N, C-alpha and C positions, 0 to 999 in steps of 0.2 A: 429651460435652456430652449433655445429656438435653433434649429438645426437646417443647414442650407439643405434641400433636398433636390436633385433633378433639376437643375438650373440649366442644363445644356442637355438636349434632348437628340436622340440619332436622327432625326431629320432636321436640327439646327445644332450640332455640334460646334464648341471650341474650337477654332483652329489656332494653334498652339505652335512652338515650334522647341528641337530638342536643342538644350546649353551644351549637354555634354553625355556620354556614354560610355561606363566604365567596366568593364568585367573585374566583378570582387570576388568571384570563387569557380573553379568546374571541377565537375564529378561526373563520373561516367561518361566523358567526353560532350558533356555539356554545359555551357557556360553559364552563371549567372552574372545578369547586369543590372548596375544600379543608374538608372537613366533619369536626369535631371530635365524638366520642363520648364520654360518660362511659364510665368504666371503674373505677366504685368499689372500693375496697381491692382494685384489680389483679385482679377476680375473672377478667378476660380475659388469661389468662397466653400471652405470644407472644416471639418473638425478633425482631430485624430481620431482615426477606428473607421471613418468614411472610406469606400471604395469610388475608382473613376471608371469610367470606360474607355477602352479604345478602339477606335473603328480601323483595322488596317486597310491598307490601300488596297485595290486589285480585285477581282472577283475571282469566283469561284467555277468548276467545270462547266457550270450551265448557265455561264456569264452574270448572275446574279452577284452583287455586293456583298462583301463578307459582312458578317454581322459583329457587333461590337464586344468584346471581352473584358471583365472583370478583373481588376487589379485593387488590392491595399496600398491605401496612401502611403509610404515612406517617410515621411518630411511630417514635421511638425506643423502649424501654421504659420510659423515664421520662415520657411521655406528651407532648402539645405542651405544658404548663407544667411539667414537669419533676419533676410532682408525683405520678405513678402513679397518676394519676384519670384519665384519658383516653387516647383513641388516636385516630388520624385515616386518612382517606383523599384521596387526590386523584382525581377522577371528571369527567372529559369528557362533558357530553351528548350523546347521539349523536340526532340529528336528517338524515334525508336523504330523497331523492324517489327511489320506487321506479322503475326506468326503465323499464318495461313500464307498469305501470298510472299514472303520473305523479301516485301518491299520495304525500302527506307521512307518513313513516312515524316513530316515536319510537320511541326505546331503551326497554325497559321498564322496568327497572332503574335505566339513568343520569339518566333522566328524574324516578323518583321520587325517587334521592337528588340530584339537586340541585335538586329542589323543597322539600326540606324544612327546618323550620324550626327555630329552638330551641325544644326543650320535646320536639318530637315523638318517638314513638317510635320505636324502628328493632331488627328481629331479627338479631344475628348468629349464623356459626356458624363452627367453625373452634377456633384457627387451623389452617391447614395449608403444610407444603411445608419442606422439609428440604435443598435443593440450592442453591439461593441464597443462603446466608449466609456475612459475613463470617470468614477466619481472625483467630485472636486472637494475631499478630503485630502489636506499636505500631508499626514498621517497615517494613510490607510497601507497595509501591507497587500502586494501584487503579489498574488501565485497565476502565472501564464503556463497555460498548455497549449503550445501549439502543435497539433497532428495535424498536417497538410493546410495549415493556415499560411506558413512561410512567415518568414522574421519580418516583412513588412510593415505591417501594425505595430510590432512589438516596436521597433526603432522607432516611430514615430513618438509613443509612447516614452519611449526613452528620453529622446531628446527633449518632448514638451517638459518632463518632468525634472530635467535636468539643465537644460540650457534657457528654456523659455524666461525673459524679464518679467514679465508679469506674473508669473507663477510663483508665490509665495515659497519658500524653501522646504523641498520634499523631506520630510521625515521618517517614511516605513520603508519599508525593505522590498525588494523583487526577487522575484524566484521565477526562473524561465524553465520549462520543461520543453525539448527542441527536437523533433522526431516522431 
């Protein structure tokens, strides 16, 4: 199977726009957001299990542009609306107190993404990854262990297995251990 890899690079990112940004959970005062991004005509090719890069706007304290951060893609190849014109990520806002300085520290990219509004531009790179893919056997059993991965790639896998028209009816079992 040929996988799309690094179609969009940091020097030549895809400029897309946010369709929606919804808070789906709050824990320890930090929101987790489900962000749906436009993927017109499937211009951003990917398969379930791959990641994308987000380049946050702005610059660091030294005036250099922020570096990209990687996020697991949370939608199947058919997108969130199953019309192949969107993709999504799930991002937890990072906010913590520095133990030494006692200052509040905000994650650059997570806060950038969680603050985006519908219509806002977003720069994407990638896709990347080839080791975290589903086998093509419809009767396979899956044991997913998400220790630090987050729920996003598993959401993509579930949508692929249960919602994709082209997929043969899934007959296996799925177990997810999250935490």
